N, C-alpha and C positions, 0 to 999 in steps of 0.2 A: 139500133144501130152507135148509139152512145157507147153498150159496152164493148162491140165489135173494138172500136178505137180503143177506146180501154187497153183493151189486152194488146193490139198492136205496140202499143206508145211501151207498155209495160211486157213485151218479147223483146224488142229492141232495145231497151233499156239492161237486161239482162246480154243481150248479145253485145253491147258494147263496153257492160260492164266485165264479163268472160275475157275480152280482148287487152284490156287494161291491165286484165291481173298479171298476165302474162307477156307486159313488156320489161325489157330487160332496165334495172334502178342502173345511173350512173352516179359515179363516185367522183369527188372533188377530189383534185393530187396537182404534184408538181413533177415532174422529169428531173432528177439532179444527174441522169450518168444513161448514155446511148452508146452499146456494144451492139456497131452497126455489121459485123462481122460474125457475130452468136445471133443476131434478131433478139438482140432481147436492150427493155429498158429498166432502168430503175428507177421507181415512182415513188415519192412520200404523199401518202395518200391518207384521208378518212376512213373512217369503218366500213369495210368491205362486210354488211350487213346479207345480203346475197350468198357469200362462203362462211357467214361465222367470224370474220377476222378482226380481230381491232385497230385501229390509226395505226401507223407505222410506216418505215421506209423499207422496199424491198424489189425484186428484179423478180420482171414478168419477160417471157416469153411473147412473140404478137404474130397474131391468129394470121396476119397478112404483112407480108414484107416493107410495102407500101407505107406503112405507119411508121417506119422507122425516119424517113425523110420530112413529113407531117408535122416533127417534133423539134422543138429545140432545148438543149438541157436552159433550166432556169422555168420553162414556160409551164402556166397553170393551165391546166386541160382534166375536162369531164371524161372519164371513160366508163364502159362495162370490162368486167373479167370475169371468166368460167374454166372450171378445170375441163381441162381438153385434153384425155389421151392422158393422166395423170399430171399434167403441169397446170398450174394457174395462167390463167392466158388472159394478156389484153385481147378483146375482141371489137371493143369499135371506139375512138377517139373522137371527141366535139370539141 
């Protein structure tokens, strides 16, 4: 019985670890410009390790137009970004 219990705990740890490994990494940044017409945000950000990019200021498109209304120039944010159809895109903001 003890062996079965230990195996169940080990299996659960593996499953939880696999879920966490696929989690998107958030990066700190500051919104410096908003272009609502083009659905773009300019963000001064820390290193984007998932995209192998150093800290810099750059223009991103947003995955969802509603993100534009959620931020203001000068606002500190945490965001995720990934390549979508060849464009570096903000996929989530918190």
